[in-house]
Phi, psi and omega in degrees: 000137182293156179299318182208161180230156178274137181233153178219136180219170181203159176281173183297326181269348175090359182280341176245128176234146176234135179238129181244121182286319181219101180257133179296147176282348179268143181235160175235158181227146175239133182248016182293161182300322180296312180295319179293325177292317182294317186261343186081006181191178175301144178277131180243133182222152175243148177285120182253008181056217181250004183271057182239135176229150181242141170249132183081028184302333179294347179265006179264135174238161185236139177240125175283099187276344177200184178293336186240358184224153172226156181234128178260142179204164179293139179294336182266309178257172187257344183216158175251132180247145180258142169246123182248000000 
């Protein structure tokens, strides 16, 4: 299995795109109530290091979801999905 893979994602309406140059093949999951409410299931994430760029960044807004976390999302659509 390769060390890392290139990833590309977009929001539901397509105005925000994210490009990841080296995404880890390992993932982590969070089962807290906030993540399950936000995603409808456990939240799954991959380590993308610092090699991440956004197209349409002006369309991203941030919500402070707790004392220690914030969630960014498209102002038009609600979530960003990845295509790997």
